[in-house]
Structures are given as C-alpha cells and as structure tokens.
Biotite code that builds the C-alpha atoms (Angstrom):
import biotite.structure as struc

atoms = struc.array([
    struc.Atom([-4.289, -6.354, -2.175], chain_id="A", res_id=1, res_name="MET", atom_name="CA", element="C"),
    struc.Atom([-5.827, -3.336, -3.944], chain_id="A", res_id=2, res_name="PRO", atom_name="CA", element="C"),
    struc.Atom([-3.666, -0.229, -4.411], chain_id="A", res_id=3, res_name="LYS", atom_name="CA", element="C"),
    struc.Atom([-4.979, 3.300, -4.104], chain_id="A", res_id=4, res_name="PHE", atom_name="CA", element="C"),
    struc.Atom([-3.620, 6.554, -5.498], chain_id="A", res_id=5, res_name="LEU", atom_name="CA", element="C"),
    struc.Atom([-4.034, 9.269, -2.891], chain_id="A", res_id=6, res_name="ILE", atom_name="CA", element="C"),
    struc.Atom([-4.088, 12.826, -4.270], chain_id="A", res_id=7, res_name="LEU", atom_name="CA", element="C"),
    struc.Atom([-3.612, 15.738, -1.904], chain_id="A", res_id=8, res_name="TYR", atom_name="CA", element="C"),
    struc.Atom([-5.601, 18.799, -3.036], chain_id="A", res_id=9, res_name="ARG", atom_name="CA", element="C"),
    struc.Atom([-5.419, 22.364, -1.767], chain_id="A", res_id=10, res_name="SER", atom_name="CA", element="C"),
    struc.Atom([-6.402, 25.853, -2.854], chain_id="A", res_id=11, res_name="GLN", atom_name="CA", element="C"),
    struc.Atom([-2.680, 26.787, -2.913], chain_id="A", res_id=12, res_name="ARG", atom_name="CA", element="C"),
    struc.Atom([0.102, 24.947, -4.719], chain_id="A", res_id=13, res_name="THR", atom_name="CA", element="C"),
    struc.Atom([2.597, 22.972, -2.661], chain_id="A", res_id=14, res_name="ALA", atom_name="CA", element="C"),
    struc.Atom([5.249, 25.558, -3.529], chain_id="A", res_id=15, res_name="GLY", atom_name="CA", element="C"),
    struc.Atom([3.044, 28.391, -2.255], chain_id="A", res_id=16, res_name="GLU", atom_name="CA", element="C"),
    struc.Atom([2.319, 26.468, 0.930], chain_id="A", res_id=17, res_name="GLN", atom_name="CA", element="C"),
    struc.Atom([5.992, 25.729, 1.599], chain_id="A", res_id=18, res_name="MET", atom_name="CA", element="C"),
    struc.Atom([7.016, 29.343, 0.904], chain_id="A", res_id=19, res_name="ALA", atom_name="CA", element="C"),
    struc.Atom([4.446, 30.661, 3.388], chain_id="A", res_id=20, res_name="ALA", atom_name="CA", element="C"),
    struc.Atom([5.661, 28.842, 6.506], chain_id="A", res_id=21, res_name="VAL", atom_name="CA", element="C"),
    struc.Atom([8.567, 29.311, 8.866], chain_id="A", res_id=22, res_name="SER", atom_name="CA", element="C"),
    struc.Atom([11.262, 26.638, 9.187], chain_id="A", res_id=23, res_name="PRO", atom_name="CA", element="C"),
    struc.Atom([9.697, 25.605, 12.508], chain_id="A", res_id=24, res_name="GLU", atom_name="CA", element="C"),
    struc.Atom([6.244, 25.243, 10.925], chain_id="A", res_id=25, res_name="GLU", atom_name="CA", element="C"),
    struc.Atom([7.788, 23.276, 8.058], chain_id="A", res_id=26, res_name="MET", atom_name="CA", element="C"),
    struc.Atom([9.471, 20.915, 10.534], chain_id="A", res_id=27, res_name="GLN", atom_name="CA", element="C"),
    struc.Atom([6.225, 20.459, 12.491], chain_id="A", res_id=28, res_name="ALA", atom_name="CA", element="C"),
    struc.Atom([4.401, 19.635, 9.250], chain_id="A", res_id=29, res_name="SER", atom_name="CA", element="C"),
    struc.Atom([7.107, 17.177, 8.204], chain_id="A", res_id=30, res_name="LEU", atom_name="CA", element="C"),
    struc.Atom([6.970, 15.559, 11.658], chain_id="A", res_id=31, res_name="ASP", atom_name="CA", element="C"),
    struc.Atom([3.179, 15.126, 11.334], chain_id="A", res_id=32, res_name="ALA", atom_name="CA", element="C"),
    struc.Atom([3.542, 13.556, 7.881], chain_id="A", res_id=33, res_name="TRP", atom_name="CA", element="C"),
    struc.Atom([6.279, 11.204, 9.090], chain_id="A", res_id=34, res_name="MET", atom_name="CA", element="C"),
    struc.Atom([4.171, 10.185, 12.090], chain_id="A", res_id=35, res_name="ALA", atom_name="CA", element="C"),
    struc.Atom([1.259, 9.394, 9.741], chain_id="A", res_id=36, res_name="TRP", atom_name="CA", element="C"),
    struc.Atom([3.627, 7.420, 7.485], chain_id="A", res_id=37, res_name="GLY", atom_name="CA", element="C"),
    struc.Atom([4.769, 5.433, 10.499], chain_id="A", res_id=38, res_name="GLY", atom_name="CA", element="C"),
    struc.Atom([1.164, 4.626, 11.425], chain_id="A", res_id=39, res_name="ARG", atom_name="CA", element="C"),
    struc.Atom([0.396, 3.610, 7.823], chain_id="A", res_id=40, res_name="ALA", atom_name="CA", element="C"),
    struc.Atom([3.314, 1.169, 7.973], chain_id="A", res_id=41, res_name="GLY", atom_name="CA", element="C"),
    struc.Atom([3.433, -1.508, 5.280], chain_id="A", res_id=42, res_name="ALA", atom_name="CA", element="C"),
    struc.Atom([0.242, -0.125, 3.689], chain_id="A", res_id=43, res_name="HIS", atom_name="CA", element="C"),
    struc.Atom([2.328, 2.795, 2.417], chain_id="A", res_id=44, res_name="LEU", atom_name="CA", element="C"),
    struc.Atom([3.710, 1.529, -0.904], chain_id="A", res_id=45, res_name="VAL", atom_name="CA", element="C"),
    struc.Atom([5.085, 4.903, -2.042], chain_id="A", res_id=46, res_name="ASP", atom_name="CA", element="C"),
    struc.Atom([5.171, 7.914, 0.279], chain_id="A", res_id=47, res_name="PHE", atom_name="CA", element="C"),
    struc.Atom([5.107, 10.065, -2.859], chain_id="A", res_id=48, res_name="GLY", atom_name="CA", element="C"),
    struc.Atom([6.186, 13.688, -2.993], chain_id="A", res_id=49, res_name="SER", atom_name="CA", element="C"),
    struc.Atom([4.903, 17.224, -3.313], chain_id="A", res_id=50, res_name="PRO", atom_name="CA", element="C"),
    struc.Atom([3.980, 18.239, -6.864], chain_id="A", res_id=51, res_name="THR", atom_name="CA", element="C"),
    struc.Atom([3.876, 21.538, -8.758], chain_id="A", res_id=52, res_name="MET", atom_name="CA", element="C"),
    struc.Atom([1.494, 22.430, -11.595], chain_id="A", res_id=53, res_name="PRO", atom_name="CA", element="C"),
    struc.Atom([3.047, 22.939, -15.015], chain_id="A", res_id=54, res_name="THR", atom_name="CA", element="C"),
    struc.Atom([0.565, 25.654, -15.928], chain_id="A", res_id=55, res_name="SER", atom_name="CA", element="C"),
    struc.Atom([-1.033, 28.568, -14.134], chain_id="A", res_id=56, res_name="GLU", atom_name="CA", element="C"),
    struc.Atom([-4.560, 27.571, -15.204], chain_id="A", res_id=57, res_name="ASP", atom_name="CA", element="C"),
    struc.Atom([-7.074, 27.806, -12.377], chain_id="A", res_id=58, res_name="ASP", atom_name="CA", element="C"),
    struc.Atom([-7.709, 24.303, -10.970], chain_id="A", res_id=59, res_name="PRO", atom_name="CA", element="C"),
    struc.Atom([-11.320, 25.153, -10.178], chain_id="A", res_id=60, res_name="GLY", atom_name="CA", element="C"),
    struc.Atom([-13.106, 24.236, -6.988], chain_id="A", res_id=61, res_name="SER", atom_name="CA", element="C"),
    struc.Atom([-11.255, 20.905, -6.651], chain_id="A", res_id=62, res_name="ALA", atom_name="CA", element="C"),
    struc.Atom([-7.974, 22.732, -5.949], chain_id="A", res_id=63, res_name="GLY", atom_name="CA", element="C"),
    struc.Atom([-4.395, 22.035, -6.930], chain_id="A", res_id=64, res_name="TRP", atom_name="CA", element="C"),
    struc.Atom([-2.922, 18.560, -6.637], chain_id="A", res_id=65, res_name="ILE", atom_name="CA", element="C"),
    struc.Atom([-0.109, 19.276, -4.235], chain_id="A", res_id=66, res_name="GLY", atom_name="CA", element="C"),
    struc.Atom([1.204, 15.742, -3.871], chain_id="A", res_id=67, res_name="GLY", atom_name="CA", element="C"),
    struc.Atom([0.416, 12.047, -3.878], chain_id="A", res_id=68, res_name="TYR", atom_name="CA", element="C"),
    struc.Atom([0.954, 8.759, -2.082], chain_id="A", res_id=69, res_name="SER", atom_name="CA", element="C"),
    struc.Atom([0.196, 5.143, -2.983], chain_id="A", res_id=70, res_name="ILE", atom_name="CA", element="C"),
    struc.Atom([-1.364, 2.886, -0.372], chain_id="A", res_id=71, res_name="LEU", atom_name="CA", element="C"),
    struc.Atom([-2.452, -0.742, -0.247], chain_id="A", res_id=72, res_name="GLU", atom_name="CA", element="C"),
    struc.Atom([-5.524, -1.772, 1.711], chain_id="A", res_id=73, res_name="ALA", atom_name="CA", element="C"),
    struc.Atom([-7.923, -4.693, 1.738], chain_id="A", res_id=74, res_name="GLY", atom_name="CA", element="C"),
    struc.Atom([-10.936, -2.448, 1.129], chain_id="A", res_id=75, res_name="ASP", atom_name="CA", element="C"),
    struc.Atom([-12.171, 1.137, 1.464], chain_id="A", res_id=76, res_name="LEU", atom_name="CA", element="C"),
    struc.Atom([-12.988, 0.729, 5.155], chain_id="A", res_id=77, res_name="ASP", atom_name="CA", element="C"),
    struc.Atom([-9.411, -0.276, 5.895], chain_id="A", res_id=78, res_name="GLU", atom_name="CA", element="C"),
    struc.Atom([-8.106, 2.540, 3.683], chain_id="A", res_id=79, res_name="LEU", atom_name="CA", element="C"),
    struc.Atom([-10.275, 5.100, 5.477], chain_id="A", res_id=80, res_name="ASN", atom_name="CA", element="C"),
    struc.Atom([-8.847, 3.881, 8.782], chain_id="A", res_id=81, res_name="GLY", atom_name="CA", element="C"),
    struc.Atom([-5.311, 4.389, 7.465], chain_id="A", res_id=82, res_name="ILE", atom_name="CA", element="C"),
    struc.Atom([-6.196, 7.904, 6.274], chain_id="A", res_id=83, res_name="LEU", atom_name="CA", element="C"),
    struc.Atom([-7.914, 8.854, 9.548], chain_id="A", res_id=84, res_name="GLU", atom_name="CA", element="C"),
    struc.Atom([-6.121, 11.794, 11.154], chain_id="A", res_id=85, res_name="GLY", atom_name="CA", element="C"),
    struc.Atom([-4.003, 12.427, 8.046], chain_id="A", res_id=86, res_name="HIS", atom_name="CA", element="C"),
    struc.Atom([-2.202, 15.785, 8.433], chain_id="A", res_id=87, res_name="PRO", atom_name="CA", element="C"),
    struc.Atom([-3.277, 17.020, 4.978], chain_id="A", res_id=88, res_name="HIS", atom_name="CA", element="C"),
    struc.Atom([-6.922, 17.166, 6.060], chain_id="A", res_id=89, res_name="THR", atom_name="CA", element="C"),
    struc.Atom([-6.085, 20.145, 8.308], chain_id="A", res_id=90, res_name="GLU", atom_name="CA", element="C"),
    struc.Atom([-5.892, 22.505, 5.311], chain_id="A", res_id=91, res_name="ASP", atom_name="CA", element="C"),
    struc.Atom([-6.796, 20.476, 2.232], chain_id="A", res_id=92, res_name="GLY", atom_name="CA", element="C"),
    struc.Atom([-8.741, 17.554, 0.879], chain_id="A", res_id=93, res_name="THR", atom_name="CA", element="C"),
    struc.Atom([-7.794, 14.029, -0.093], chain_id="A", res_id=94, res_name="ILE", atom_name="CA", element="C"),
    struc.Atom([-8.963, 12.358, -3.283], chain_id="A", res_id=95, res_name="GLU", atom_name="CA", element="C"),
    struc.Atom([-8.768, 8.567, -3.504], chain_id="A", res_id=96, res_name="VAL", atom_name="CA", element="C"),
    struc.Atom([-8.541, 6.602, -6.762], chain_id="A", res_id=97, res_name="LEU", atom_name="CA", element="C"),
    struc.Atom([-8.317, 2.828, -6.883], chain_id="A", res_id=98, res_name="GLN", atom_name="CA", element="C"),
    struc.Atom([-5.533, 1.631, -9.160], chain_id="A", res_id=99, res_name="MET", atom_name="CA", element="C"),
    struc.Atom([-6.678, -1.126, -11.511], chain_id="A", res_id=100, res_name="LEU", atom_name="CA", element="C"),
    struc.Atom([-4.549, -3.831, -13.087], chain_id="A", res_id=101, res_name="ASP", atom_name="CA", element="C"),
    struc.Atom([-3.749, -3.245, -16.757], chain_id="A", res_id=102, res_name="MET", atom_name="CA", element="C"),
    struc.Atom([-5.784, -5.666, -18.859], chain_id="A", res_id=103, res_name="PRO", atom_name="CA", element="C"),
    struc.Atom([-3.560, -8.168, -20.591], chain_id="A", res_id=104, res_name="GLY", atom_name="CA", element="C"),
    struc.Atom([-0.428, -7.057, -18.756], chain_id="A", res_id=105, res_name="ALA", atom_name="CA", element="C"),
])
C-alpha cells in the first residue's frame, strides 16, 4: 500500500503556536489530534511530531513545516478521506508527498 508523507505547514512555527495557547487550549488541540489519529486507525504508520526550524530564514508563502505524519492509503481518494476534518486545517495547510520505494533497495 502506498505511503504518504504529510507535512503540516503554518505561518507560525510549532513552538510559537504552542507558546501562544493556554494549557486548556493545548489540551483541546491535543484531544482533536488524538481523535483524528483514532479515526485514521491502521492507516497512521507514524503519528510524527511537531518540528522546529533550524534557521530563522523566512519560509515564504508556503509557511513553516510545523510537523509531519506518515500515512498509508490505497490511493489519493482514500487518503483525502482520512485527512478530511484534520485539526491542522483549522489554522494551517497540509502538504502531501507520496513516498516512493528506493530503486534497487
């Protein structure tokens, strides 16, 4: 089954986002992510983690990569169904890259 790298982009870094919310807002966000992970079920190969940039260079209009996940799905239609209602889409965008097998590996 094809694997997909899911990149979570935002105009603020993950660290900035986490520093700007109350503990209650952080818990509500975590609850939403965990609920999505539960719905994704076995398609969720690696829940991933938040990420921080290693430089202060402006990321441009695409925004910072604030985290990632790895999913498996039969095709893009199935993947889009898994990503439907994802909590990150409330304040950011999701970029999807299909992971290819290494030739000769």
